[in-house]
Wavefront OBJ file of the C-alpha trace (Angstrom):
o trace
v -72.957 -19.336 -88.639
v -72.610 -22.983 -89.670
v -76.412 -23.325 -89.814
v -76.609 -20.189 -91.950
v -74.089 -21.630 -94.437
v -76.102 -24.862 -94.638
v -79.252 -22.882 -95.360
v -77.527 -20.754 -98.039
v -76.116 -23.844 -99.807
v -79.418 -25.735 -99.522
v -81.597 -22.895 -100.766
v -80.982 -23.394 -104.511
v -81.820 -27.104 -104.173
v -84.999 -26.203 -102.264
v -86.033 -23.711 -104.935
v -85.253 -26.214 -107.688
v -87.471 -28.724 -105.907
v -90.333 -26.211 -105.798
v -89.924 -25.647 -109.545
v -90.155 -29.366 -110.235
v -93.293 -29.567 -108.136
v -94.917 -26.587 -109.896
v -98.020 -27.234 -112.093
v -97.308 -28.818 -115.451
v -97.539 -26.728 -118.589
v -100.967 -28.008 -119.687
v -103.905 -26.597 -121.648
v -107.344 -26.693 -120.116
v -109.965 -26.934 -122.886
v -112.886 -24.487 -122.907
v -115.545 -26.403 -124.825
v -118.143 -24.654 -126.968
v -119.664 -26.176 -130.091
v -118.924 -24.978 -133.611
v -122.171 -23.600 -135.097
v -123.722 -22.657 -138.421
v -120.633 -23.691 -140.363
v -118.319 -21.465 -138.319
v -115.546 -22.317 -135.896
v -116.231 -21.096 -132.369
v -113.044 -19.342 -131.262
v -112.260 -18.184 -127.742
v -110.613 -14.756 -127.874
v -109.320 -12.044 -125.534
v -108.671 -8.738 -127.264
v -107.499 -6.585 -124.310
v -104.410 -7.188 -122.177
v -101.164 -5.505 -121.117
v -97.475 -6.244 -120.654
v -94.433 -4.448 -119.189
v -94.385 -2.397 -122.401
v -97.191 -0.337 -120.836
v -98.566 -0.839 -117.302
v -98.689 -4.630 -117.202
v -96.481 -6.830 -115.014
v -95.493 -9.660 -117.375
v -93.199 -10.151 -120.343
v -95.086 -10.471 -123.668
v -94.289 -14.168 -124.208
v -96.153 -14.939 -120.950
v -99.400 -13.658 -122.430
v -99.163 -16.184 -125.273
v -98.633 -19.170 -122.978
v -101.326 -17.988 -120.554
v -103.781 -17.899 -123.456
v -102.730 -21.412 -124.488
v -103.099 -22.740 -120.930
v -106.519 -21.018 -120.558
v -107.920 -22.716 -123.665
v -108.031 -19.584 -125.834
v -107.502 -19.480 -129.603
v -106.580 -15.828 -130.265
v -105.393 -12.792 -128.315
v -104.517 -9.160 -128.889
v -101.883 -7.480 -126.731
v -103.049 -3.865 -126.461
v -100.437 -1.902 -124.564
v -101.216 1.747 -123.938
v -99.930 4.332 -126.366
v -99.918 7.284 -123.950
v -99.187 5.499 -120.665
v -95.876 3.622 -120.258
v -94.776 3.678 -116.603
v -91.935 1.197 -117.241
v -90.308 3.138 -120.112
v -87.198 3.908 -118.046
v -86.513 0.157 -117.952
v -88.172 -1.123 -121.138
v -87.837 -0.056 -124.772
v -90.831 2.282 -125.359
v -91.301 1.050 -128.951
v -95.112 0.643 -129.327
v -94.678 -2.357 -131.654
v -92.192 -4.302 -129.589
v -94.547 -6.263 -127.287
v -96.355 -7.775 -130.281
v -93.064 -8.644 -131.989
v -91.801 -10.472 -128.890
v -95.057 -12.354 -128.231
v -95.716 -13.395 -131.843
v -93.069 -16.117 -132.093
v -94.280 -17.739 -128.872
v -97.890 -17.539 -130.033
v -96.967 -19.148 -133.338
v -95.252 -22.037 -131.569
v -98.323 -22.616 -129.385
v -100.925 -22.247 -132.159
v -102.358 -19.011 -130.715
v -103.459 -16.407 -133.261
v -101.701 -13.184 -132.358
v -103.440 -9.912 -133.313
v -101.633 -6.572 -133.254
v -103.289 -3.833 -131.258
v -102.860 -0.767 -129.062
v -104.921 1.119 -126.494
v -105.596 4.769 -127.157
v -105.741 6.143 -123.599
v -107.657 9.386 -123.128
v -109.831 11.076 -120.530
v -113.569 10.615 -120.655
v -115.013 11.475 -123.055
v -114.291 9.459 -125.113
v -112.224 7.355 -122.671
v -110.081 4.424 -123.688
v -110.383 2.757 -127.065
v -108.592 -0.287 -128.499
v -107.512 -0.448 -132.142
v -106.743 -3.993 -133.279
v -105.559 -5.490 -136.570
v -103.269 -2.472 -136.982
v -100.025 -2.683 -138.942
v -97.972 -0.072 -137.085
v -98.736 1.280 -133.609
v -96.359 4.277 -133.741
v -98.599 6.608 -135.858
v -101.319 6.301 -133.189
v -99.201 8.478 -130.877
v -100.865 11.799 -131.718
v -101.795 14.958 -129.843
v -105.571 14.461 -129.996
v -107.777 11.402 -129.817
v -109.381 12.432 -133.112
v -105.988 12.263 -134.828
v -105.156 8.933 -133.148
v -108.465 7.375 -134.302
v -107.951 8.741 -137.806
v -104.544 7.020 -137.938
v -106.116 3.748 -136.771
v -108.830 4.068 -139.399
v -106.146 4.527 -142.101
v -104.893 1.087 -141.122
v -108.410 -0.423 -141.377
v -108.389 -1.142 -137.663
v -111.300 -2.605 -135.709
v -111.898 -0.002 -132.991
v -113.842 -0.605 -129.776
v -114.612 1.320 -126.619
v -113.099 -0.136 -123.461
v -114.738 -0.492 -119.995
v -117.371 2.216 -120.543
v -118.518 2.018 -116.910
v -115.023 1.897 -115.357
v -115.118 3.767 -112.036
v -111.750 5.344 -112.794
v -113.602 7.462 -115.326
v -117.246 7.015 -114.336
v -117.300 7.207 -110.490
v -120.881 5.992 -110.258
v -120.034 2.928 -112.358
v -122.766 3.748 -114.905
v -121.754 3.929 -118.560
v -122.755 7.117 -120.389
v -123.020 7.787 -124.113
v -121.428 11.200 -124.854
v -121.649 13.380 -127.966
v -118.001 12.380 -128.607
v -119.060 8.774 -128.984
v -121.825 9.807 -131.377
v -119.226 11.681 -133.397
v -116.908 8.663 -133.543
v -119.808 6.410 -134.533
v -120.945 8.799 -137.242
v -117.430 8.875 -138.668
v -117.411 5.086 -138.879
v -114.612 4.748 -136.316
v -116.479 2.842 -133.605
v -117.177 -0.820 -134.282
v -117.699 -2.429 -130.881
v -117.963 -1.984 -127.097
v -116.817 -4.052 -124.152
v -120.021 -5.348 -122.661
v -117.813 -7.110 -120.107
v -114.433 -5.864 -118.927
v -112.500 -7.911 -116.362
v -115.294 -8.748 -113.869
v -117.830 -6.064 -114.741
v -120.909 -6.424 -116.965
v -122.292 -3.150 -118.379
v -125.987 -3.474 -119.287
v -125.933 0.003 -120.862
v -123.201 -1.150 -123.272
v -125.227 -4.261 -124.056
v -128.202 -2.101 -125.064
v -126.032 0.263 -127.152
v -124.573 -2.645 -129.108
v -128.113 -3.756 -129.987
v -129.417 -0.266 -130.786
v -126.374 0.929 -132.763
v -125.388 -2.367 -134.434
v -122.058 -2.602 -132.671
v -120.086 -5.734 -131.871
v -120.306 -7.116 -128.322
v -116.986 -7.884 -126.655
v -115.811 -9.388 -123.405
v -112.131 -9.045 -122.435
v -109.937 -9.604 -119.385
v -107.911 -6.351 -119.510
v -105.395 -8.339 -117.503
v -102.290 -6.562 -116.106
v -100.883 -9.066 -113.664
v -100.169 -12.723 -114.387
v -103.529 -14.346 -115.046
v -103.185 -16.878 -112.210
v -102.977 -13.955 -109.718
v -106.440 -12.733 -110.751
v -108.315 -15.947 -111.584
v -108.520 -19.478 -110.162
v -109.990 -21.802 -112.818
v -109.879 -24.729 -110.364
v -112.679 -22.898 -108.502
v -114.638 -22.123 -111.659
v -113.196 -18.622 -111.916
v -112.286 -17.972 -115.544
v -111.040 -14.834 -117.306
v -113.518 -12.929 -119.497
v -113.323 -13.669 -123.206
v -115.313 -13.368 -126.434
v -116.656 -16.189 -128.554
v -116.034 -15.339 -132.193
v -117.744 -17.353 -134.953
v -115.222 -17.302 -137.789
v -114.491 -19.296 -140.924
v -111.090 -20.218 -139.510
v -108.599 -19.062 -136.894
v -106.677 -16.666 -139.134
v -106.447 -12.954 -138.241
v -108.314 -12.153 -141.492
v -111.222 -14.491 -140.626
v -111.461 -13.164 -137.075
v -111.427 -9.578 -138.294
v -114.229 -10.366 -140.796
v -116.299 -12.007 -138.055
v -115.885 -9.011 -135.707
v -116.994 -6.524 -138.340
v -119.974 -8.818 -139.035
v -120.863 -8.838 -135.300
v -120.584 -12.621 -134.957
v -119.749 -12.721 -131.263
v -121.048 -13.771 -127.853
v -119.815 -12.316 -124.586
v -118.620 -14.812 -121.922
v -117.688 -14.281 -118.323
v -117.792 -17.380 -116.148
v -121.457 -18.504 -116.525
v -122.807 -15.293 -118.095
v -123.319 -15.306 -121.854
v -124.704 -12.301 -123.730
v -125.403 -11.957 -127.437
v -128.049 -12.136 -130.099
v -130.817 -14.739 -129.818
v -129.506 -16.537 -132.916
v -126.016 -17.166 -131.533
v -127.184 -18.029 -128.027
v -129.825 -20.440 -129.288
v -127.280 -22.194 -131.489
v -124.765 -22.468 -128.680
v -127.356 -23.887 -126.296
v -129.023 -26.301 -128.690
v -125.673 -27.668 -129.874
v -124.439 -28.029 -126.250
v -127.447 -29.772 -124.687
v -128.571 -33.302 -125.511
v -131.489 -35.259 -124.047
v -130.316 -38.859 -123.840
v -133.824 -40.351 -123.536
v -136.190 -37.986 -125.424
v -138.882 -40.710 -125.654
v -140.176 -42.095 -122.324
v -142.845 -44.525 -121.171
v -144.887 -43.044 -118.409
v -147.908 -44.283 -116.471
v -150.430 -41.900 -114.950
v -149.338 -40.847 -111.450
v -145.778 -41.998 -111.991
v -142.569 -40.108 -112.733
v -139.481 -40.651 -114.829
v -136.113 -38.959 -115.174
v -134.953 -37.241 -118.342
v -131.168 -37.529 -118.584
v -129.789 -34.296 -120.023
v -126.124 -33.806 -120.894
v -124.373 -30.448 -121.287
v -121.095 -30.747 -123.167
v -120.228 -27.040 -123.041
v -117.845 -25.245 -120.628
v -120.577 -23.276 -118.826
v -123.482 -24.141 -116.540
v -126.931 -23.301 -117.872
v -129.439 -22.122 -115.231
v -133.059 -22.806 -116.240
v -136.346 -21.611 -114.845
v -139.662 -23.062 -116.088
v -141.436 -20.631 -118.438
v -144.916 -22.195 -118.401
v -146.985 -25.180 -117.223
v -148.374 -28.090 -119.200
v -151.737 -29.530 -118.184
v -151.419 -33.174 -117.281
v -147.640 -32.994 -116.708
v -145.445 -31.842 -113.875
v -141.736 -31.167 -114.337
v -138.862 -29.532 -112.479
v -139.299 -25.791 -112.056
v -135.659 -24.828 -111.705
v -132.599 -26.803 -112.757
v -128.951 -26.265 -113.654
v -127.353 -28.112 -116.557
v -123.818 -28.345 -115.212
v -120.874 -27.993 -117.592
v -119.634 -31.333 -118.869
v -122.196 -33.304 -116.812
v -125.467 -35.184 -117.151
v -128.331 -34.115 -114.874
v -131.755 -35.580 -114.093
v -134.966 -33.691 -114.818
v -138.005 -35.103 -112.986
v -141.107 -35.599 -115.178
v -144.463 -36.736 -113.768
v -147.615 -37.579 -115.714
v -150.795 -36.414 -113.981
v -153.224 -36.950 -116.879
v -155.181 -40.211 -116.760
v -155.523 -40.498 -120.514
v -153.200 -39.290 -123.270
v -153.198 -39.444 -127.022
v -150.131 -41.418 -128.031
v -147.511 -40.374 -128.769
v -147.822 -37.233 -126.672
v -145.258 -34.779 -127.994
v -144.637 -31.863 -125.644
v -142.143 -28.997 -125.369
v -140.807 -28.228 -121.895
v -140.331 -24.456 -122.029
v -137.666 -22.707 -119.948
v -135.851 -19.419 -119.635
v -132.052 -19.736 -119.428
v -131.386 -17.012 -116.854
v -127.667 -16.675 -117.480
v -128.001 -16.344 -121.266
v -128.931 -12.719 -121.966
v -130.538 -11.684 -125.255
v -130.642 -8.158 -123.782
v -130.201 -6.922 -120.193
v -133.879 -7.549 -119.390
v -134.539 -10.681 -121.467
v -133.317 -14.262 -120.990
v -132.995 -16.783 -123.810
v -136.139 -18.913 -124.153
v -135.631 -22.575 -125.009
v -137.795 -25.680 -125.536
v -136.837 -29.242 -124.687
v -138.891 -31.636 -126.914
v -140.067 -34.847 -125.264
v -142.248 -37.692 -126.551
v -144.386 -39.540 -123.941
v -145.794 -43.019 -124.470
v -148.285 -44.514 -122.027
v -146.525 -47.078 -119.825
l 1 2 3 4 5 6 7 8 9 10 11 12 13 14 15 16 17 18 19 20 21 22 23 24 25 26 27 28 29 30 31 32 33 34 35 36 37 38 39 40 41 42 43 44 45 46 47 48 49 50 51 52 53 54 55 56 57 58 59 60 61 62 63 64 65 66 67 68 69 70 71 72 73 74 75 76 77 78 79 80 81 82 83 84 85 86 87 88 89 90 91 92 93 94 95 96 97 98 99 100 101 102 103 104 105 106 107 108 109 110 111 112 113 114 115 116 117 118 119 120 121 122 123 124 125 126 127 128 129 130 131 132 133 134 135 136 137 138 139 140 141 142 143 144 145 146 147 148 149 150 151 152 153 154 155 156 157 158 159 160 161 162 163 164 165 166 167 168 169 170 171 172 173 174 175 176 177 178 179 180 181 182 183 184 185 186 187 188 189 190 191 192 193 194 195 196 197 198 199 200 201 202 203 204 205 206 207 208 209 210 211 212 213 214 215 216 217 218 219 220 221 222 223 224 225 226 227 228 229 230 231 232 233 234 235 236 237 238 239 240 241 242 243 244 245 246 247 248 249 250 251 252 253 254 255 256 257 258 259 260 261 262 263 264 265 266 267 268 269 270 271 272 273 274 275 276 277 278 279 280 281 282 283 284 285 286 287 288 289 290 291 292 293 294 295 296 297 298 299 300 301 302 303 304 305 306 307 308 309 310 311 312 313 314 315 316 317 318 319 320 321 322 323 324 325 326 327 328 329 330 331 332 333 334 335 336 337 338 339 340 341 342 343 344 345 346 347 348 349 350 351 352 353 354 355 356 357 358 359 360 361 362 363 364 365 366 367 368 369 370 371 372 373 374 375 376 377 378
């Protein structure tokens, strides 16, 4: 009994000690270059709180985003599915109201949204940049989307290959989606949701001029699903906007200025991917002296937050160079270059051509890049 009393009295001190030893409240940067006069914003437009089927209070989502290096988020609690409503106010606007003040303090752009939750077809759709979520609670999905459209919402299709609605995991385009598109009420699709990449959605975005999105759809605390210390990062969307305001982000989404990101996978148009790569990668010694039969190292630095995996796209007569190489995030790597030609015309300007296998222009095509090098006889 005496031992039990000691334990009971000591327990609060022990727990307080654990709290003091817990990780500091710090932000981990996610570095991508600004391009073409736009700011490159890291955004997650799909997540949940206790106001639908999530397991965190809304303010937690704002600080998680800050810690994860994001710039903007949308909390998109379900309209039709609120399993905690016996314990939590079922007001559809309340989660955004609670989270907004915390987001403002942390410099996170907070975007108001809701998830319209219906059977397939058409499945689940997010409406963001709305003014009032309550009118979206309607009997039919057609009426709900019409209400979102009245508020000039940006509407996108969530997890089109989700096995909860597509048991084979293959996304399918239904007549209902064609109807929504024809009415002007479908503006984007999640090419990545949580940990799943949907190649079909990637193709549809290209074919139908829809915005590509990548979102976490997180329900639990983020740290329970992802371990960034092991390179495991939540899915998010790069948005190329004039600034970080909701208006600028909305304009960029409607103009399809996005790139999908999940860990080391990037998907988007060739223009955006090429700009991201070329503004991330720098050859420190682009001019080298090289004797016939000898080799030299190119020192190549990648300042972005993702690894780039390269495979040689062609061969150059008189020159041998590394066939496969990874440009690791935030690091400088060595690329081996060997001159086999006896004679060269100086200066010898060559392009080392590669495919970046984790940068997808479409599901079947990798981004093609060239690394320019000037060789002078040693």
